[in-house]
Every structure is written in structure tokens, then in C-alpha cells.
N, C-alpha and C positions, 0 to 999 in steps of 0.2 A: 518586606522587612529590609532594613538598611544593612550596611556592612557591619554595624555595631550590634547586631542581634545576638542575644544569648539564648542558649537552649537548655531547658530543664526537663527531666523526666520525673514525674510524681507518681507515687503509688496511691491509689484511691481505694478507700474502704467503704463498704455500705451499699454498693451497687447490687441490685437484684435482677435487673433485666436490661435489655439494650436501650430502653427509654431513659434509664438513669444516666447512661453514658452520654446520650444525646443531650440531656438536660444540662449536665455539667459542661459539656463542650460549648453549648450555646451561651451559658453564663460566663465562661472564661473569654469567649470571643467577643463579648460585649465590652470587655475592658480595652481601653485605647492602647494600641501598640502590642496587642497580644494575638497570636495565631496558635490555636490549640486543636489537637485531635485526641479524643479519648477512646481507648480500646477496652471494651467490656470484657473481651476474652482474656486479656492479660492483666486487666485491672490497673492500667497505667494511663497517664496523660502525658503526651509529648507536646511541650509548650515552647514556642519561640517568642521572645519578648524583646522590645527595644531596651537598650542599656539604660539603666536607671530604675527599672521596675524590679523590686525585690521579690525573691521567691516566697517570702512570708506573705506578701500581698496576694499571690496566687493561691497559697494554702488557705488564707482567710476567706477568699471568695468561694472556694470549694466548700469550706465549713458553713458559710452562710447559705449555700445551696442545700445543706442538710447531710453532707457526707464528710468523711475524714480524708485528709491528704498528708503525705509526708515525703521527704526525699527518700530515694531507695535505701533500704537497709541491707545489711549483710544477708545473703541468700539463706533462707531457712527451709528446712524440710517440712513436709506437711505435718509430721508428727510433733514438731515443736512450735509450729505457727499458732499464736494465741487465738486467732479467729477460728481456725480449724478445730482447735481443742474445745472452744466454747460451743461450737455447733455440735460436735460429737457429744458433749455433755448434755446439751438440750435434748438430743435424740435419745440418749440412754434413759434420761429421766422420764421423757414422754412415753417411751415404750414400757417401762416398769409400771407407770401409773395408769396408762390408757388401756392396756390389755385387760386388767381386771374390770374396768368400767364397761368395756365392750362385752365381756363375758357375762356380767351381771344383767345387762340390758337385753341380751339376746337369748339367754337361757333361763326360762321361768323357774326351773327347780333350784337355781342358785339364788333366787330373790328372797333372802331372809328378811324378817321384819326390820325396817330401817335401812334397807339396802340402798334406797335412793339418796339418803343423806350421806352414806359412805361413798357413794359414787360422786356426790358433790365435793366431798373433801379430797378425793383422789383427782378429780378432773380440774379443780381450780388451779393448781400449779401448772398443769399442762396448758390450759387455755390462756393463762396470764404470762407466766415466765417463759415456758418453752415456746409459745407461739409469738413471743415478743418481736422477733425479726419481721414477721408478716404484718403485725400491727404497726410497727415503726415505718415500714415501707408504705403501707396504706396511708399513714398520716402525711408522709412526705409527698406522696402522689396527690393527696387532697389539697395540700398547700399549693401545688403547681397545676391544679385543675386537670388532673389526669387520672385514669383508672387503668389498672393492670390486673394480672392474675392475683397478685398480692392483695389488691383491694377486695376482690371477691372472696378470697380465703379469709381475710380478717373480718369482713362483714358477716360471712356465713358462719364462721366459728363463733363470733360475738353474738349473733342473733340466736344461735342454738343455745348458747350458754345463758344469755339474759332471759330468753323465754322460759328456759328450764327453771331459773331462779323465780320468775314470776309465778310459774305453775306450782312450784314447791311452797312458796310463802303465801300466795294469794288464791291459789286454786286447790284442787283436790289431790294433786300429785304428791303432796307432802304427808298425807295421812299415813299413820302407822299401820303396817300390814298391806299397803297398796302394792299391787303387782302389775306388770305389763304382760297381759296374755298375748301369746304369739298367734295371730290369726291372719290368714291370707284373705282379707276382706277389704272392700272399698266402702267407706262410710263417712258421713259428715259428722264433725264434732267441733267443740269450741276450743280444743287444745289445752284446757286448763287441767286436765288429768294426765297429761303426757309430758315427759321430759326428753330432751335431746342431748344429754351429756355425752353419750357414747359417740354421737356424731361429732361434737365439738372436739373431744379428746382424740378420736380415731383419725379425723382429718388432719389434725395437727401432727400426729405421729407419722402418718404416711408421707405427708408433704415434707416434713423434716428429713425423712429418709431420702427423698428425691433431692433435696437441697444439699444434703451431706455428700451424696454420690457426685453431684455436679461440682461441689467445692473441691473434692479430692482430685477430680480430673483437672480442674483449672489450676490448682496449686502446682501441677507438674509442668505448666506451660513455660516457665522460666528455666527449666532444667537444661534445655539446649544450650543456653548461653553459659550456664555454669559448667557444662561439659566442655565447651570450647575453652573456657578460662583455665580449666584444670589440665588441659593438654600441655600447656607451656611449662618451662622449667621454673622452679621456685627461687633458685639462687644461681650464681654464676661465678667462675674464677676469672677475675680481671687482672691483666698484667699492668702493674704500676711500679715504676722504677726498677724494672727487671724482675720483680717478684710477683708471684701469684697471690691474690687476695680474694677470699671467698666473700661475696657481698650479696644481699638480697637483690632480686631482679629489679625492684623499684629504683635502686640506686644506679643502675646501668644508664649511661648517657651515650648519645650519638658520638661516634669517634673513639669510644673505648675499645681496646683490643682485649678479647677474652679467649680463654682456652677451652677447647672441646675435646675431651678424651674419647677413645672408642667406647661405644655403648651409651654415651651421654646424649641428652637432648640439646640441640642448638638453642641457646637462650633467646635470641631475637634475630630479626632479619639483618643480614650483613654481607660482607665480601671477604672471601678467603684471602688472607695475607701470606700464610705460610702453611705448607703441608698439603697432602693430597689424600683423598679417601673416597669411599662410597657412602652416600647419604640416603637413608631410607625415608622417603617422603610419603609412604603409603598412608599414614594417618591423615595427611592433608590432601593428597592427590588421588588416593585409592589405587594408584598404579604400583604393581608388585616389584618391578625392576628398580633396584637402587640407581641413583644418579651419581656418576663419577664427577668429583669436583677437584679443581686445582687452583693455585693462586690466581686471583682475578675473577673467579666465578662467584655468582651470588648464591646465598643460602637463605633458607626461610626458617624462622623461629618455630619450635615444636617438632621439627624433623629430627631424625636420630642419626648420629654418626656411627656407622657400623665398621669403619676401617681404622685408618691411622689418626694421629693427633693433628688437630687443626688449630691455627690461630685466626680468629675472625674479627674483623673491624665492624662494629655496630653501625648500621646505616639508618635503621628505624627502631624506635622503642615505644612502649606503651600503646596508646590508642592508634598509632600510625602503622603498626605491623600488619602483615597479611592476616594473621590469626584474628586480630581485633577487627579488621575490616570484614572478615567472614562473620564474626559475631554480630556486627551491625546489619549485615545482609539478612541474617536469620531473623533478627528482631524486626526489621522493616517488612520482611515477607510475612511474618506472623501477624503484624499489625494490619496487613491488608485484608485479613479475614474477620475484622471486627464487625462488619456489617451482617455477617451470618447470624440469624436469630434462631432460637429454639422453636421447634414446631408448635409446642404448646403455647409459647408466647404469642405466636401469630394467630393461633385460634382464639386466644383470650382477648385479643384486640377487638374481635367481633363479638365474641360470646359474652364477655363481662357487661358491656353496655346494654345488650339485649336483656340479660337477666334482671338488671336493675330497673329497666323500663317495664318489664312484665310485672315485677313486684310492686312498683308504684301504681301501675294501672289496676292491678288486682285490689290493692287497698282502696283506691278511689271508687272503683265500680261497686265493691261490697258496701261501702258507706252510702253510695248514691241509691242503691236498691233497698236500703234499710235492713241490711243483714246484721247490723249491730257491730259495735266497736271490737268486741272480743273475737267474733268470727272473722271480721275484716283483717285484724292484725294477725290472727292465726294463719289465714290463707296467705297473706303477704310474706310473713316470716317463713312459712313452709316453702314458698318459692325459693327464697334465698338458701334455705337449708338443703333442699333437694338438689339445688344447682351447685352446691359447694363441691368443688372438683376433686373428690377423693380419688376415684379411679383415674381421672385425668392426670392428676399429679403423680400417680404411680405408674402410668402407662410407659413413659420413657425410661425411668431408672430401672424398673423391673426387667424389661426386655434387655436393656443394656447390661444389667448385672448378669443375667443368664447367658446372653450372647457373648459377652467378653469372657466369662468363665469358661464357656465351651471353646472359645477361640484359644484361650491359654492352654487348654488341654491338647489342642491341635498345633500349638506353636505359633499362634496368631494373636498379637496384642493390639486391641483397638483402644485408641486414646480417649475418645469421647463421642457424644451424639452428633456433633457437627460432621464427623467423618462419614456417618451413614448416608447423609444426604448427598455428599460428594460422590460416593460410589455409584449412586443411581444415575448420575449425569455424565460420568466419565466415558469418553469415547476414544481417547488416545492414551497409550501407556509408553512412557519413555524409559528405556532400560539402559542404565549405566553398564558398560561392558565388564570391566574388571571387578571381580568379586560378586557380580550379580549374575550375568550370563555365563561368565567363566569362573574358575575356582579362585582366582586371585593369588594362586601359589604356583611358583615355577616348578615345572615337571620335565624330566628327561623324556623327549618324545621320539627321538630318532638317533641311530648310530650309523653313520655312513663311513665306509672304510675304503681305502685304496685297494687296487687289485693285489691279490695274494695275501691280504691281511685278514686276521681273525677278529670279528667284531667283539667277541668276549674279551680277548686280550687287550684290544684298544681301550675298551671301556674300563677294564680292570686297572691298567696302568694310569689312565687319566684320573679315575676316581681316587686312586691311592694318593696322588699328589694333591688333588683338590681337597682331600679330607682334612688337611692341615689348615685350610682357609675357612674363615667365617662368612665369606661372601654368600648371599642367597643363591647365586647361580652355581657356585661350587657345591653348596649343600644339596641342590636339586640333582646334580650329577651323582653325588655320593649316595643319595637316597635311591636313585634309579639303579645304580650298580649293586647296592646292597640287596635290593629286592630281586635282582636278576641272577647274581652270582655269589652272594653271601659275603664272607669275610674278605677284607682287602689287605694287601701286603703293606709293610711299613715303608715310610718315606724318610730319607735322610737329606741333609743340606737343603731343606725347604726354603724357598724365597718367594715373596709376593711382590709383584711390580704393579703399583696402583694403576688401575684403569687399563691394564694390558694383559695380565694373567699371572700364572704361577710356574715355578720350576722346582725340580727336586730329583733325587736319585731313588729309583724304585728297582729293586732286584738287579743292581749294577747298571741300570739304564738311566741316562740323563733325560728325564721326561720334561717336555714343555707342553703347557696347555693354556691357550689364550688367544689373543687377537693376532691377525697376520703380521702386524708390526713387531710383535714379540718374536715371531719366527724369523723375521728378517735380521734381528740381532744375531741369530745363529746361522745366518746365510741360508735360510730355508724359505720356501714360498709355496703358496697353494697354486695348483694348476689343474687343468683338465676337469674331470668330474668333480673333484673336491672343491675347486674354486667355484664351479657352477652351483653346487649344493650350498656352499657358504653364502654366496650372493643371493640365492633364492630365499634362504631362511631369513636373511637380514631384510630383504624387500618385503617379506610377510610379517615384519615386526616381531620375528622370533629371534632368539639369541643363539649364535653359533660359536662354538669353541673348537679351534684347531688343535690337534694332538700330534706330537712328533717325538721321536727319540732316536738316538744313534744315527743322526744325520739324515733322517728321512721322515717325511710327513706321512702319518699312518691313517688318519681319519678325521672326521668332523662330527662333533656331538651337537645336537640341536635341542635347546631348552625353550619351553614356551609355557604360557598360561593356557590351560586346557579348558574347553567347553565343559560345563557340568553335564553329567549324563541325563539329568532330568530337564534341561533347558528347552530342548526342541519340543517335547510333548507338552510341556507347560505353556509354551508360547502358542502352540496350536489351540490349547484350551482357552487361552486368553482371547484368541480370535473368535472362538465359539461364543464367548460372553459378549461379543460385539465391540471389542477393543482393537484399535489399530496400533501394532507395536512399532516403535522407533528405537533404533540402536544408537547410543550416544557414547563416543569414545575420543580420546586424545590421539589414538593411533592414526596412521595414514589411511587413505581411502582403500588401498588394496588389502591391507590387513583387516580393516573393519569389514569390508565386503566378504572376505573369506569366512569370518565368524558369522556374519549375518546369513550367508547362504547355508551354513551348517545348521542353523537353528530355525530357518524359515522366516526371516525378517526381510521385507522389501525396502524399507526406508531407513537410510543410514545418515547420521550426522557425525562425520569424522573430523579429526584435527581440531577438536574443541578444547581450548585451554580451560583449566579449572575454573577461572573466574567467568568463563563464557557459558557455563551450564545454565545459569539463571536466564541469560539472554535467549537461549534455545527454547526454554519453557515459556518465557514471555512471548516470544515470536509465535509459537504455536497457539497460545491463548489469544493473541491478537487476531489470528485467522479464524477464530471462533471455536477452536478445539477446547474441550474440557479435559485437562491433562492430569494423568497419574504419573508419578515419577518413582522409579525404584533405584535405590543406590545404597552405598555402604561406607563411603569415605567422608571425611570432614568437608572436603570440597563439594560434596553433594548436599550438605546441610541446607545451604541457602536455597538451592533449587528444589529440595524436598519441601521446604517451607513455602516457596513461591507457588508450587504446583497446587492444583485443586485437591489432589489426594497424594500425600507423601507416604511412600512405603519404603521402610528401611530394612536391610538385612540385619538380623540380630547378630550375625558374625562380624558386622562392621563396627564402626567407631561409635562411642557414646553420643557424640554430637549429632551424627546422622540419625541415630535412633531417637533422640529426644526431639529433634526438629520435625520428625515424621508424624503422620497420623496413624499409621499402622506399622507394626514391627513384626518381622518374620523370624522367629527364634531359630528355626531349623536351617535357615540360610539357603533355601533353594526356591526356584520360581513357582513350584507347586504351592508354596505358601502364599504367593501373590494371588494365585487362582482361588485358593480357599478363603483368603482374606476378603476378596471382593464378593465372592458368593455369600460368605457369612454376613458381611456388612449389609448386603442387599436383603438377605433373609431377615436380619434383625430389624432393618428399617421397615420391611413389610409387616413384621410383627408389631412394631410400635404403631404403625398406621392402623392396623386392625384394632389394637388396644384403644387408640384414641377414638376410633369410630364408635366402638361399643360403649365407651365411657360417655361420649356425647349422646349416643342414641338413648342411653338410660336417662340422661337429663331431659332430652327432648320429649321422651314419652312420659316422664313423671311430672314435668313442670305444669302441663295443662291440668292434671289431676290436683296438684297442689293449689293452683289458681282457682279451681272450682270448689275448693274446700272439701275434696273427697279423699284426701290422702291420710290414711291411717298411719300414725307415726311408726308403728312396728313394721308395717308393710314397707314404709320408706326405708327403715333401717335394714330390713331384709334385702330390699332392692339394692341399696348401696353396698351391703356386704357382698351380694352376688356379683355386682359389677367389679368389685375389687378382686374377688376370687377368680372371676373369669380372666381378668388381666393377668393374674399370677399363673393360672393354668395355661393360658395361651402363650405366655412368655416361656414357661417350662418346656414347651414343645421344641425350643431351640436346642435343648440338650440332646436331641436325636440327630443333630446335624453331623454329617460325615464328610471326611476329606474326599476331594475329587481325584486324588492321585491314583492313577490306574483305572479310573472309571470314566464313563461317559459324562461329560459336563452338561449340566442343565442350568 
């Protein structure tokens, strides 16, 4: 593509499998000057075109391929999305009409005179209107000389329904008072006294259920980008001619100076022109310690000003901001998963052509041996009917439904079936430090006092003056003091010095709490044991606060992000599952190694900038590792999406949660252990379901081809295979958390 290339993102409707995405991609790439990639998972086409090619030409080409395309619309929730609502309506109608048809066919006492005609009336809307998505997909596949699971579903449902019509109008099945006796026998017949309406309606209902569950999962794929977009400010106070003017964020331009008050989000990336404050960047960086900013320092959009008033000059707006770049990273990483196909789709690629071949051979052989046209067509159609993948279509969504439901009870949210395959192959787990291995919340961990000082008094005076500050470090000291000694004395003449500390009068003592530079203003300095303790804490990436009053340095308070009490045991359990843990952090090597040693991690990636997390994951993948990533910040979102298995802490940001494959509601690493165990157990259940669903087909197809398949025995076998899939899936409800137990 030349420098004049234009990029479009199109939303595609009508894709039912990965082959649809491949077909659209090939069709677009045949156009001169077009380079396209189509993502089945997100239902989007990313297209680069030479200037001069209109987006309407691209849309027309997609329409000629048999699908619908449009420029991206305003993000919709699944509940208001028209295609989702149509599918839900089809499923509800199919269930209401198909269940009576199945009951009438399988229970002879319910077969009143004329029951077969009532079944026809109930089944017709199911087979035609409710099953229309399968028929449409089969037609499109036929136009492009391809067969998929949709083809087999459409042909099987159609064959069952059309043969039932033939038997009702031209055979003996339509006779008044006819019943279907339920017998476990194998016998040859011409099929003219049997109807298969329960097969046609039941298959449609069960497969619509599977399609509905898949659609609901896919509709959540874009929520990560929406969560990122919602992080930013919606409007901003711009300084114009010396006055503040509140304007929508879209009207902010590079060079504009805007006001950020305490507690407000910074509207966009910029440089501080006036004022100093602490900026909470945890929503973007995941790091709990606020960053002190002064004139000349850079700030990032969507971070929060927790201190004083700032004047900021905008340097990047709109699509150029760091937040927007993160959104693009998430989208690109998600697009990289487009090649992952559903397990049932891969099976159908082999299974469907074989079934059609067996049916055709059955028809020809019966005609050649003189078996008669009726017997030949009965056997051929029976092959298609018995092969119709009722249990196969139910195998994945049923296990997924039970597995995800049980996971939700245990605080583990599984996004979709692709996740399950990832867990089986994962051999490396990357753990973001802050908020994942550690609590992500500042805590008072140590009180060090000078000789002759009382630790309780030092903490009491320091906490009293810090109580008037909103700074997170100050609040950590106050929480620690309140827990240890209870109520605090009042403070007078409080003063906060941005980036250095606080002063105030407590019980007639002029108390100073802050950096050594603040003590120097009062002709005080740290020395001896206190200086060593202060330097040691800073070297370990902990925060130290010096405390002094009445002309003497009294002690040092150390505040730090603490390791979660469950982290060490959970990481040991992850090793038992065959995973190699890697700690990822922006801290220095010494601080990172201290945390890693505490929880039993050997491999550390320290000093990693927020934008470098994707690079760490990519580098591990390039070495052949299959990587799971656990994180909780917006800066983790792209890395979570890039990893083979993204696991987000539910206590983290929405963007990280939506970009992940698994979400841990309770926010500790035992959730990661449970999520991987549950996902692997669910995948094993799906594989067992698929095996028995196919085993049923493999065993029954030869009987159908030989003309020995009693229709009621076929119906019973199909019902049994579906019941087996349901019961096998329900076993997942007995899954238990590994916390405190031996991991298997």
C-alpha cells in the first residue's frame, strides 16, 4: 500500500463459521488496491485501500458475497442488538413449538387421533422460519461450493421434514389413528409409515440454543474497547481569554490550556503549565503510588488529579492519546485470535463430506441391487437424518453453560469456548505484580523510631497530621494508626507541601511528616539508624516518611504494597498444574526480586514500562511459550488480549476485565488456579460429549445405510445421546475450589 492508503473497519453480519470470514477476505482481496483481513471472532473486516476506492464499493462487494456490511455503529449492548434479539426470538419460538412435537413422538400414550397432523402444524414454523439461519448459510455455502456444519444441519432437517410430508400425504403415516409404537427393535421397512418431525424440530431447537449462547459470548468481544473509551473525561474546562469555558472533549485542540481540579480526571495527554499535585495513574498503570507532578511534567489522559489545581496544555487529543493507543493495541491483539476455530467446526470439516458421500453411496447401491426406489430413498434419507448433529451441536454450549455457571459461583467468569482450548496448552503464566500478587493498596508496614522514642507516640503524632491529607500514602498511615491505637488527636495549622509532605500542630507540638528535603527546611536531617532505614526502604521500592517534632527527628514510617496472603500457596498450586510463573513489574530489580522470593517465583521481568508489557508477552511467545497473563490495570489490557489466555482480576479495571478471557471476581490468585482447573475440566467434558455424539452417529449410520433403522429406535438413540450430553455436562456442578486443598 502506498502512502495514500485509507483504512476502514467494517462490521460484517451473517457469518456463521470461520470459512465465512475466509470467503469474504478472499473476495475483498481480489479487488485491486485492497488489502483486507476479516475477523470472525469480532465480526469485523479491517480494510486498507488505495485512495479513490469508496467504502460503498467495499460494502457492495461484501453484499455480493452473500453477507451484510456497514461502517461501525454506536456500540450496542447484547440486549438491544437487533440480530441478537432475532436469534433469541427464534430460539423461544422453536422451544415452545418443538417440545410438544418431541413429546408426542416419543410417548405413545400422548398420541391422540390426528396427533401426526398436529405435529406437522407445530413443526412447520420451526423447520422453516426458526431454522432459516441454517438454511441461508447452507445456500451461501452451496453457491461457493463449500459444505459446513450448517449444510448438514439444513439438509438433515430438510430431509426429515420433507420425508415426513411424503409419508403423511403419500404413505400410511397420515392415516387417522396411526401411532408410533416405541420398540427397541432393528427391522427393515420402506419408511412410508414413519415421520421424523420430532427430529427436524428438535435438532433446530437444540442448535439454535448453541448458536444463541455463542452469539451472546461474541457480542461481548467489543466491550473492552468501550470500557477504555468510557475511562476518559467527557468534557473539560478550557481557559480562553482568561476565563474558564466548559466544552465537550471533542472540541479540545492541541495547544489548549485546560483546568484540572482535585478529584477530576485529566482530559487528555498534556504538559503541566501551572500548579503541582499528585496524580493517581492506577487506572492506566496499575501502580498504586500516585505520581507527583510539577510544571513541565507530562500527564496522561484519564488519570486522576488527587491533589492541587493544575493547568495543563494539551499535547495529544483524540486518536493520538495514550488511551486511544491502548484501545488500538487491544483491538489488534484480539484480531490475532481470529484463526481459532470451534472444535465442532473442525470436526464438521471431515464429518459433513463423509456423511453426504455415505448417503449418496447408499442410494446408488440400493438402486443397483434392485431394492426399489422407496427403500433406496428411505435408507439414504435415514443416513442424513441419523447423522444430523443434535448432540454434536449441544455438546459445547451445554458443557459451557454448566461450567461457566459453576465458575460464576466460585468467582471465575469464562468468556467463551475458545478460552478452554487455550488453558490446555498454556505452560507459562505471567503475573503482573501490583493488584495481582500484591494487594495494590498502600499499607503501613513498619514503624522505626530513634533511641528513646516510643513507637506508639511517633505513629500517633504522624497520623494525626496526615489525617488532614487526602494523599493515599497519608491515608495508609492513618489506617494503620487507627487499627493499632484507635482515635487520633486533632491537628491545627495544617499545611501540605506538594511532593514533600505535611506539617501541623498536634498537642502543642509542631509535627513534620514527609521527605528529608522537608526536614531540611526546619534545619533537621536523618542520620544513623534512621537514615539507613529510610534508604533501605526506598531501595526496596517502598515509601518512607520521616517524622519529627520539637527540633528532633523521632522516627521513620514505611508504607508499602503488601503481598496478598494467598499468593504464595496459589503460585505453588500453579506450578503443580504445570505452569511456569513469571513476575512482571515496573519496579526495580531489587524490589521485584524481594516480592518474587516471598511468593516462590524464580523468573522476574522488572523495570517494564506500561507499553512494554505486550512486548514481554510477545517475546515469550516467540520462544515457543504458550502464555497466560494475569493483570488488573488498563495498561494490562493489551497484554491480556495478546496472551494466549488472558486472566483479569475482577477487582481491577473494566478494560482489563473485558480484554481478558477469564475474570477472577474475588481478586486473588486462587481464582487463577480454579479458573485453569475449571476450564480444563470443562474442555474435557466437551471432548467427552463430542466423542459420544459422534460415536452415536458412527454406530447408527451403518444401520441406516443397511435399511435396518427403526425410526423410533433412531429417535430414542438421538434422545439418549442428547440426554447423555446434558448429564455429562451437569457433572461439572460438582467442581470444587482448590483453595486449601491438594491441586490435581
